[in-house]
Structure formats: structure tokens, C-alpha cells
N, C-alpha and C positions, 0 to 999 in steps of 0.2 A: 848453563850446562857446563860442566868441567870437561875439557878434552885432555885425556892423559897422554904423556909422553910414554915411551917404552920404559924409562927408568922410573917414572913415577907408578906405572903399572906394576913394575918388578917389585918396588918397595912396598906397595900395598899387599901383593902376594906374600912377601916376606912377613909382614905384620900379621897377616892372618895365619901363617903357618906357625908362628910363635905363639899366637893367641890360643891355637888349638892345643899347644903344648902346656897351656895352663898360665902363661903369662898374663897378667892383669891388663885390660885395655887402659887402665888409668896411667900406665907407664908410657904409653905411646903418644897420646895427644899432646899437642903444644899450641902456642899462638902464633907460630910462623913456620913457613917451609911446607914440606910435603905432609906434615902432620898437622898442619895449621887449620884455621876455621874453614877455608874453602874445601878441605878433604875430610872434614869430620864425618860427614854422612856417607863416605865412601870406603873408609877403612874398617868400619863396623857396621853391618846391617841394621844393628838395633839403634843406630844413631841416625837413621835415614831422614828424620824430620830436620836435621841440621841442614840438609841440602834441599829437601822437597816440601818442607813445612810452608805454610801461608800465614802463619801468626808468629813469625820469629822475631827475637830481640837480640840486641837493642834496635832503636831506630833513631832517625833524625826527627826531632820535634820541630814542626814548622808552625810559626805563629799563625799564618793565614788558614791553616787546616784545623785549628782547635775549635771544637764544638762546645759551646757554653751549655751546661746542664745545671739548671736551678735545683734539681733535686739531690745533687751530691751534698753529703754532710761533712761535718768536721771530723778529722781524723784523730783517733784517741789511742795513746800508747801508755800503759801502766808506768807509774813514775818510780816505783821502788827500785833499789839497786840490786845488781846481781853480780855473780861471780862466774868465771870460766876460764877456758884455756885459748890462748892464741897459738896458731901453728903456721909455720911456713911449709905448705904442702907441696911446693915445687911447681904449682900453678898459681897460687894466690896466697894472701895473708888472710886467714879465716879465724874469727873469734867464735867459739861454741860455748853455749851456756852449760853449766853443770845441771844434770837432769834431776834436780830436787824439787819437791812440791813448792818450797819457798822461793824458788828461782823462777817460776813461771811468770812470764810477761805476756798480757793480752794485748792484741792489736784489733781494734774494732772501728766502726764508723767509716767515714770516707765513702768509697764506692762498694764496700764490702757488705754482704748479706749475712755473713757468719762471723763467728768469733775464731781468730787465728792466734796461735800460740808462737812467740818468738822462738827461733831455732838457732840462728847463726848470722854473722856479719862477714860479708866478703869485701875486700879492698882491691880495686883495680887502679893502677896508675901507670904514668908514662915515665920513660928515662929522660923525657924533656918536657918543659913546661907547656908546650904547645899542644900536647895530646896526652891521653891517659884515661879519660872517661869512656865509657861504653856508649852512653846516650849523648847526642849532639844536639845542640840548640840552633836552629837555622844554620847547620853546617859548622857550627863552632863547637870545638872540643874543650874539655876542661882538664887540668893536670891530673885529677883523680876523681874516682866515684866510690862512694860507700853504698852498699846494698844490704839492706835489713831484711833477713828472710823470716817468714813465719809459715806455719801450716794450719789448715783448717782443722781445728781440734774439735769441732762439733760433729764433723762427718767422718774423721779418720784418726787412727790410733797413734800414728807418728808421721815424721817428715817423709820417710821413704815410701810409705803407703801413698801419702797425699801427693807426692810429686808426679805420679802417674795418672791421677784422678782429676775430674772435672772441678774447677774451683778450689783445687787443692793447696795452691800456693799464693802468698802475697809477697811482694818485694817493694820496700820503700827505698827509693833511691835519693840519695843526697849527692849533689854535685859539689866538688871542692874547689875553692879559689884560694890562690895564694895571698896571704895577708901577714901583718906584723904580729898579731896575736891569734893563736889558734883557739878552736872550740876546746873548752876545758875538759870535756869528756873524752875528746879525741886523743888527748895527752895520756890518758889512762892506757890507751892501745899503744901508741907510738913510743911511750917510755919503755916498752918491752922489746922493740925491734932489734936491739942489740943481742938480745938473748935467743933470737930466731934467725941467726944470720944465714943459716944453710937449710936445704930441704930436709924435712922431718923433724926440725927443731921445734919445741914448743914451750910456753912459759905460762904462768898463771896471771890473770888479770883480776883484781878484786874490786868490788864495789863500783861497778860501771853503771851509769844510768842511760839506758837506751833513749828514753825520752829527752834526755839532756843533749844528746847528739843532734837532735832536730833543730833546725833554724826557727826563729820566731815568725812564723807564717801559718795561716790556715789555709793558703791557696796551693793547689797542686793541679797536675795533669795525670790522666789515668788511661790506660788501654789494656787490651788482652794480648798477652804475648807468651813468650817462652822463657826457660833458663837459658843463660848465654853461654853455657858449656855443655859438652856432651852429657846426657843425650838429648838436649834441646827440646825438652818435653813442653808441650803448648798448653800448660795448666796454670799460667801465672797471671795474676792481676797485679800490673805495675802502677805504682804511685810515685810520681816524680815531684818532689816539692819545689815551689816556685821561688826559692831563695837558696843560695849556697851556705855552706859553713866554710870556715877558714882553716887553712893549714899553713904553717910556716916553711920557709925554705930549709931550716934546719930538719924539720920533720920529714920533709920530702927527700933530703939527702940521706937520711936514715933508712927510708924505705928503699932507695935506689941502690943502697949497698947490699941488699938481700940478693942471695944467690939461689939458682934453681936446685942445684945438686948438693950432695953431702960434702963435708969439709974436705975429704980426700979427693973428690971429684967435683968441685964446685959448678961446673958446666958454665951457663950463661947467666946474665942478672935476671931476677925475677920480673922485673919491670916490663912494660909494654904488654901486660897481661890483659888486653881488651879484645873483644870481638868487634869487627867493624859493623856499622848500622846495616840493618837488613831492610828489605822492601816491605813498606806498609801494606801494599796492595789495597783491599777494600775495607780496611778497618778504620774505625773512628777513633780519634783522640779526644776524650772529653775533658773539661776543666770547670772549676767552679769560679773561675775568674770571668766576671762580666765584661767581655771585650767591647761592649758598646759604651762603657763608662771610661771617661778620659784617664782617671786615676790608674787603671791597669791595662792601658793600651800598649800592646807591643810595638817595638820598632822593627824594621827588617833590615837594619844595618848589618855588616859583616862582623864587627867587634861587638859582642854582646856579653853581658853578664847580669845577674839579678841583684837588684837593689830595692829594698823596701817593697817586696812583693810585685815589682814591676820589672819589665825589660827595658833598659836604657843603654845608651851609647856609653862606651868607656870614656 
């Protein structure tokens, strides 16, 4: 439970008074300070799950707590290429697909009971290499994380409706590791970051393969959780793939040059836009990795990364 100081209480009252006057809540939340993750559920009553929820995301994935589920299937994502818009929202870098019939990408299989339609990609990253991902592995963070969002298109008409409903959202999480060569599809996105330097800037991305962003692995971990930004809706099936994709230092440098504000008032850097890990409580984290086989046995050392579908020491 958060104990508010006088100034914190005053600022929350200030935010509420301005919200009543019609200022969007989207303008107030941030990733640090009084409007950061610890206070999301306090500054807006509609975001109460951010502080009170019991199925919040992200989490720290612990090897010893994984539950092998032999019924988990292979995850499928359509292969055809799509085009869309990449935007610096002031909170994140987001790629949104054009809403055309031929741009629809389906996500099926894995732990999913329904067909989900790809909606957008979020990029979370740090201003330093030691942190940036939202999900951690045995307490180890990665420089960045890509999250592929889809909505349940069999039960709901669009993403906005699905976000508040049961089994509404799927997020496929890709943890990023620094490397000499990046994922080829990732370059389609990072090649545009110079065009979205400031908050509100956007650019077009053509012929992106969502399937091509994924690492070459059929193994993953999955759990029930929430969106990682307000309003923290607990309607998400998370799928974290068991192998990283790679990003170069030059690409990370481009991301780290992005600013939250407009060109006249750039404010702070956009980076460090990650929510800290949340309590797991009594949830299970399932995996299709048979932990009893030596091939996929995780270690519990501090310095971990994914190699060939297994966790090994650096």
C-alpha cells in the first residue's frame, strides 16, 4: 500500500481537478515520479487495478516455478507482410497496422482457444543496457522488449472492446539481446526512428513481417496477466518466447535519442518506459519446455540469456 506525503496528495488532487476540466488522463501518467507506476491506480479511479489487481503484468519469470504443460500447442502467426504507422506516443514506440482486410494477421495456437487479430506492437527499452525489458528472467532484465498485441476477433469487434473483456487480448513478448546483427524485420521499424524523434511524430512502415520478428523457436512460457500501462486491464494472455531476437548498439542508440515531448518542449528521453515486475501471487506460469529433459533444463545463475531454446550461462 502506498502512503502519500502531503505533496503527493496535493498533486493527485491537482490532477483530478484538471481531469474534471476535460484534460485527458493520457497526458498525466508517466513511468517515473508521482505519476509513475506506483501511483497509476491512485490518480484515476478507473485505473484501480494497477494498484489493487492480483493478476498484474509484467512478472519475473522464475525457472523453478515453471509448470510443464504437455497440452500446449505450437504458436502460429500469419506470414504475409503488412504496412502501418509507427508513432512516438510520448510513452512508447508503437506500430499500428492499417485497418484494411488484406492487412489482417491472425495469431492462433499456443495456449489460445480463439483466433486473435494482430493490432499493434509496443517497444519498451532502457537508457542503459542493464535494463529496459518489462519481463525479467530469474531477476535478469534485457535491454528491450517488443510486445505484439492482438485481440480476440471471434468474440469481439475491435481491440477497444476486447481490452476490457475476458480472454480479450494476447501479447506475444520478445526479449531483445544486443548483437552484431539485428533481426532483419526489426530494421524495418528502427530505420524510421529518426522520423519520430519527438512526441506525436509518426512515420509509415511498409511490408513488415510480424512472423519474421519471432525467433526460431517453438518454446515459450505463458500466464494470465494484464496490460502493463493504465488501465492495467486483467484480460491478457501473455506468451513469452524462449529465445531472444537481436538488436545492435546503433539501433539502441537511435531509440535512446527519442524524446517524450514535442520539438519545442522535448521534455525527457522516451527510454526507461517499462513497468517494474508485479507480484505473481497464486498464478501459474506454464511452459511447453519439458524441464525433465536435459536439453531444455534451465540454470539458476544470475547472468542468463536465451540460446537455442535453453537458458545457459553467458
